[in-house]
C-alpha positions in Angstrom: 28.1 46.3 -51.4 30.0 43.0 -51.6 33.1 43.5 -49.5 32.7 41.3 -46.3 31.2 37.8 -45.9 31.5 36.1 -42.5 34.2 38.5 -41.5 36.4 37.8 -44.6 37.0 39.8 -47.7 34.4 39.1 -50.4 34.4 40.1 -54.0 34.9 43.8 -54.9 33.4 44.6 -58.3 35.2 47.2 -60.3 33.9 49.3 -63.2 36.7 50.7 -65.4 36.0 53.9 -67.1 38.6 54.5 -69.9 40.4 51.9 -71.8 43.4 53.6 -73.2 47.1 52.7 -72.2 46.4 53.0 -68.4 42.9 51.4 -68.5 44.2 48.4 -70.4 47.0 47.9 -68.0 44.6 48.1 -65.0 42.4 45.5 -66.8 45.2 43.1 -67.4 46.1 43.3 -63.7 42.6 42.7 -62.7 42.2 39.8 -65.1 45.4 37.9 -64.3 43.8 35.9 -61.5 46.2 37.0 -58.9 43.9 39.5 -57.1 41.1 37.4 -55.8 39.1 40.1 -53.9 39.0 42.3 -57.2 36.9 41.5 -60.2 36.4 43.6 -63.3 32.7 43.9 -63.9 32.3 46.8 -66.4 34.5 48.7 -69.1 33.1 51.9 -70.2 34.6 53.8 -73.1 33.5 55.9 -76.0 32.8 53.8 -79.1 33.4 50.7 -76.9 32.9 48.3 -79.8 36.3 49.3 -81.1 37.9 48.4 -77.8 36.6 45.0 -77.0 39.4 42.5 -76.6 39.3 38.7 -76.1 41.5 38.5 -73.0 38.8 40.2 -70.8 36.4 37.5 -69.3 33.1 37.2 -70.9 31.3 38.1 -67.7 32.5 41.8 -68.1 29.9 44.2 -69.4 31.1 46.5 -72.2 29.3 50.0 -72.5 29.6 53.4 -74.0 27.2 54.8 -71.5 28.3 56.0 -68.2 24.7 55.7 -67.0 25.1 51.9 -67.2 27.9 52.2 -64.7 26.0 54.3 -62.3 23.0 51.9 -62.4 25.3 48.8 -62.0 26.2 46.7 -59.0 29.9 47.8 -59.2 31.4 48.8 -55.9 34.3 51.0 -57.2 34.7 53.1 -60.2 38.1 53.5 -61.7 38.3 56.7 -63.7 41.2 56.9 -66.2 39.9 58.9 -69.0 41.8 62.1 -68.2 40.9 65.7 -68.6 38.6 68.0 -66.4 35.3 67.2 -67.9 33.4 65.0 -68.1 35.8 63.2 -65.6 35.1 65.6 -62.7 31.3 65.3 -63.0 31.5 61.5 -63.4 33.6 61.1 -60.3 31.1 63.3 -58.3 28.1 61.4 -59.6 29.7 58.0 -58.9 30.3 59.1 -55.2 26.7 60.3 -54.9 25.5 57.0 -56.3 27.3 55.3 -53.3 30.3 54.0 -55.2 33.9 54.6 -54.1 36.3 56.0 -56.8 39.8 55.6 -57.7 41.3 58.0 -60.1 44.6 58.6 -61.9 43.4 62.2 -63.0 45.8 64.8 -62.0 43.8 67.7 -63.5 40.6 66.8 -61.7 42.3 66.4 -58.3 44.3 69.6 -58.8 41.4 71.7 -59.7 38.4 70.0 -57.9 40.0 67.6 -55.4 39.0 69.5 -52.2 35.3 69.6 -53.3 35.3 65.9 -54.4 36.9 64.8 -51.1 34.3 66.6 -49.3 31.6 64.8 -51.3 33.3 61.4 -50.7 33.3 62.1 -46.9 29.6 63.1 -47.0 28.8 59.9 -48.7 31.2 57.8 -46.6 32.9 56.5 -49.6 36.6 56.3 -50.6 38.3 58.6 -53.2 41.8 57.5 -53.7 44.3 59.1 -56.3 47.6 57.6 -55.8 48.1 57.3 -59.5 47.6 61.1 -60.1 51.0 61.9 -59.0 54.4 60.2 -59.8 53.1 57.1 -61.5 54.2 54.1 -59.5 55.8 56.0 -56.5 53.3 55.7 -53.4 53.9 59.3 -52.5 50.3 60.2 -51.5 50.0 57.4 -49.1 53.5 57.9 -47.8 52.8 61.6 -47.0 49.4 61.0 -45.6 50.4 58.0 -43.4 54.0 57.3 -43.2 54.9 60.9 -42.6 51.7 61.9 -40.8 53.6 62.6 -37.6 55.9 65.2 -39.1 55.2 68.9 -40.2 56.2 69.0 -43.9 57.7 72.3 -45.0 58.9 71.7 -48.6 58.2 69.4 -51.5 60.7 69.1 -54.4 60.4 66.8 -57.3 61.0 65.7 -60.8 57.3 64.9 -61.6 57.2 64.6 -65.3 58.7 61.4 -66.8 58.5 62.8 -70.4 60.7 65.8 -69.6 63.1 63.7 -67.6 63.4 61.2 -70.5 64.2 64.1 -72.9 66.7 65.9 -70.7 68.6 62.6 -69.9 68.8 61.8 -73.6 70.0 65.4 -74.4 72.6 64.9 -71.6 73.8 61.4 -72.5 74.3 61.9 -76.2 74.0 65.7 -76.7 71.0 65.3 -78.9 68.9 68.4 -79.8 65.5 69.1 -78.0 63.6 68.3 -81.2 65.4 64.9 -81.5 64.9 64.1 -77.9 61.1 64.9 -78.3 60.8 62.7 -81.3 62.4 59.9 -79.5 60.0 60.3 -76.5 56.9 60.2 -78.9 58.3 57.1 -80.6 58.7 55.4 -77.1 55.2 56.4 -76.1 56.2 58.8 -73.4 55.2 62.0 -75.2 51.8 62.8 -76.8 51.5 64.2 -80.4 51.0 67.5 -78.6 53.7 67.5 -75.8 52.8 71.0 -74.6 51.5 69.9 -71.1 54.8 68.0 -70.6 57.5 70.3 -71.8 55.9 73.6 -70.9 55.2 72.4 -67.3 51.3 72.1 -67.2 51.4 68.4 -66.2 53.9 68.9 -63.3 52.0 72.0 -62.3 48.9 69.9 -61.5 50.8 67.3 -59.7 52.6 70.0 -57.5 49.2 71.5 -56.6 48.2 68.0 -55.3 51.3 67.5 -53.4 51.1 71.0 -51.8 47.5 70.3 -50.6 48.2 66.7 -49.4 51.8 67.2 -48.1 51.9 70.8 -46.9 48.3 71.4 -46.2 48.2 74.5 -48.4 45.6 74.6 -51.3 46.9 76.7 -54.1 45.2 77.6 -57.3 46.9 75.6 -60.0 47.2 78.3 -62.5 49.1 80.5 -60.0 52.1 78.2 -60.0 54.7 79.8 -62.3 55.8 77.8 -65.2 58.9 77.8 -67.5 59.4 75.5 -70.4 62.4 73.2 -71.0 62.2 74.1 -74.7 65.1 76.7 -74.4 67.5 74.0 -72.9 70.3 72.9 -75.4 72.9 70.3 -75.2 75.5 72.9 -74.6 73.8 73.7 -71.2 74.7 70.3 -70.0 78.4 70.8 -70.9 78.4 74.0 -68.7 76.2 72.3 -66.0 78.7 69.5 -65.8 81.6 72.1 -65.3 79.4 73.3 -62.3 79.1 69.9 -60.9 75.4 69.8 -61.9 72.9 68.3 -64.4 69.6 69.8 -65.6 66.1 68.6 -64.6 62.6 70.0 -64.7 62.0 70.7 -61.1 58.8 71.2 -59.3 59.1 72.8 -55.8 56.7 74.3 -53.2 57.8 75.6 -49.8 55.9 77.0 -46.9 57.0 80.5 -46.2 58.1 81.2 -42.5 55.4 82.4 -40.3 52.6 82.4 -42.9 50.1 80.3 -44.9 51.6 81.3 -48.2 54.1 79.2 -50.2 56.6 79.9 -52.8 56.3 77.5 -55.8 57.4 77.0 -59.4 57.8 74.4 -62.2 61.0 75.1 -64.3 64.2 73.7 -65.5 67.0 74.0 -62.9 70.7 73.1 -62.5 70.8 70.3 -60.0 74.0 69.3 -58.2 74.9 65.7 -59.1 74.9 64.8 -55.5 71.1 65.4 -55.2 68.6 62.6 -55.5 66.9 64.7 -58.3 70.1 64.1 -60.4 69.8 60.5 -60.2 66.4 60.4 -61.8 67.1 58.6 -65.3 64.9 58.1 -68.2 61.2 58.3 -67.4 61.8 58.1 -63.6 60.3 60.5 -61.2 61.8 61.6 -57.8 60.0 63.3 -54.9 61.7 64.8 -51.9 59.8 65.9 -48.8 61.4 67.9 -46.1 59.9 67.8 -42.6 60.5 70.0 -39.6 61.5 67.0 -37.5 62.4 64.1 -39.8 64.3 66.1 -42.3 64.4 64.9 -46.0 62.9 61.8 -47.3 63.3 60.8 -51.0 61.2 58.6 -53.2 62.2 57.4 -56.7 60.4 55.3 -59.3 58.9 55.3 -62.8 56.4 58.0 -63.4 55.4 57.4 -67.0 53.8 54.5 -68.8 50.7 52.4 -68.3 52.1 49.7 -66.1 53.6 51.9 -63.2 50.4 53.9 -63.3 48.3 50.8 -63.1 50.3 49.5 -60.1 49.2 52.7 -58.3 45.5 52.3 -59.3 45.3 48.6 -58.3 47.0 49.3 -55.0 44.3 51.8 -54.2 41.8 49.2 -55.1 43.3 46.7 -52.8 43.4 49.3 -50.0 39.7 49.7 -50.5 39.0 46.0 -50.4 40.9 45.8 -47.1 39.2 48.8 -45.5 35.7 47.9 -46.5 33.0 50.1 -48.3 32.4 52.6 -45.6 35.1 55.2 -45.4 35.6 57.3 -42.2 34.0 60.8 -42.4 37.4 62.5 -41.9 37.7 65.4 -44.2 39.4 68.7 -43.5 39.5 71.5 -45.9 43.1 72.5 -46.7 44.1 76.1 -46.0 43.9 78.4 -49.1 47.4 79.8 -49.8 48.8 82.4 -52.3 51.9 81.6 -54.3 54.9 84.0 -53.9 56.9 83.8 -57.0 60.3 85.1 -55.8 62.8 82.8 -54.1 66.6 83.1 -53.6 69.1 80.8 -55.3 72.3 81.0 -57.3 71.6 81.7 -60.9 72.8 80.4 -64.3 72.7 82.6 -67.3 73.7 81.3 -70.8 74.4 83.7 -73.7 75.1 83.0 -77.3 76.8 86.1 -78.8 78.3 87.6 -81.9 81.6 88.3 -80.2 83.1 91.8 -79.8 85.0 93.6 -77.0 83.1 95.0 -74.0 80.3 92.3 -73.8 81.2 91.3 -70.3 81.5 94.9 -69.1 78.0 95.6 -70.4 76.6 92.6 -68.6 78.4 93.6 -65.4 76.9 97.2 -65.5 73.4 95.7 -65.7 74.0 93.2 -62.8 75.4 96.1 -60.7 72.4 98.1 -61.2 70.3 95.3 -60.0 72.5 94.5 -56.9 73.6 91.2 -58.3 77.0 89.7 -57.9 78.8 87.6 -60.5 80.1 84.3 -59.2 81.8 82.9 -62.2 82.2 83.4 -66.0 82.7 80.1 -68.1 83.5 79.9 -71.7 84.2 76.6 -73.7 86.9 76.9 -76.4 86.6 76.3 -80.1 83.2 77.9 -80.8 82.8 80.2 -83.7 82.9 83.9 -83.0 79.5 84.4 -84.8 77.7 82.2 -82.3 79.9 82.1 -79.1 78.2 80.5 -76.0 79.3 81.4 -72.5 77.8 81.3 -69.0 77.6 83.8 -66.2 76.6 82.4 -62.8 75.3 84.7 -60.1 75.5 84.5 -56.3 72.3 83.7 -54.6 69.7 86.3 -55.3 66.0 86.6 -55.8 64.5 85.2 -58.9 62.7 88.4 -59.6 66.0 90.4 -59.6 67.6 87.9 -62.0 64.6 88.1 -64.4 64.6 91.9 -64.4 68.3 92.1 -65.2 67.9 89.5 -67.9 65.0 91.5 -69.5 67.3 94.5 -69.7 70.2 92.4 -71.1 67.9 90.9 -73.8 67.7 94.4 -75.5 71.4 94.3 -76.4 72.2 93.9 -79.9 75.1 91.3 -79.6 72.8 88.2 -79.0 73.0 85.5 -81.8 70.2 83.6 -79.8 67.9 84.5 -76.9 69.6 84.2 -73.4 68.7 81.2 -71.2 68.2 81.5 -67.5 67.9 78.8 -64.9 68.1 78.8 -61.1 70.7 76.5 -59.5 69.5 74.2 -56.7 71.9 75.1 -53.8 74.5 72.6 -53.0 74.4 71.1 -49.4 71.0 72.7 -48.7 67.7 70.8 -48.4 65.7 72.9 -50.8 65.9 76.4 -52.3 
């Protein structure tokens, strides 16, 4: 290892595995001459001959074979290839080879993080993953170190920059979902296949990491319920504004009173305009953590794009350079927890109907059978009777009861389009 020489920081050799958008941003940071203790030594990428660029110093070794990285004198491996495999296996093998690892891989850390952290502790090597959650926001380090003295009870966040870009475009100019998605793809925020973003899988993995790191509860990633932002339309922002709200894809996890379990979800929600979540614009992320003693602390920054993510990666590298090659053997398995799906909040239901008498009465009968109280009925003027949108809001109730009522309502024959349901983040409360 080449960390310390006569008591001062010496050179830290960095092998970069993956040379896509994030990998190239990391390489530019390492090659700009401003980070003296860090030196790019290797770039590993499939068909690497297509990736070679002239702004990388000639001393850097380019390879398509990960075995070359394992045999090299690199001190730290940066993994930015994404996906579960081979990334998970490569991280484990790098640690076992005596190299520290920095990763931006949310899927690996959500599904395999506990085992990999144990391997890192056994090998006395660093495994840092700040870039896996919320891009350039230093949320992992803040929770682990800055808030270590508190007992965190809730995590609430806008964790997907693509979704936030799309929703804020729909809100600002009342564009359609499809148009907002096309713009996001043109800007490089959304992939050709946007499923992981818009349907919640990306935020689901990030929430699982935050639950483990912040709440001390390890939850199986696939058990976190997801609901897509696809059904949200521009008209929903009109009604949300009448309610003093906007709409965001909200990730939430909360420790249940007196137990190890958590309630968690990733779904579109109405968010009061006074909430920090409402102030996330474009591709920004927001994370709110709620402690038993310190109350709420909010973090905001850019969560999508190569440069914000590269900032987090390089910050982890510099932390390793300061700490030295030997990591303390402090690893503690997080407590396994189950996810409870139901949680109480006010509810928003938007219907688009072929208008006729008795529709509100039919809805009221269903709500009565499920023990739900109507809070308000909202209807914007000048819509055609053949596709008339209106909104019913419900007083705080369990999400399970709301969904059960909606399933019954969907069977009615007056719908012009399927109903849309979203919880409302309670106003003046920390978290639902």
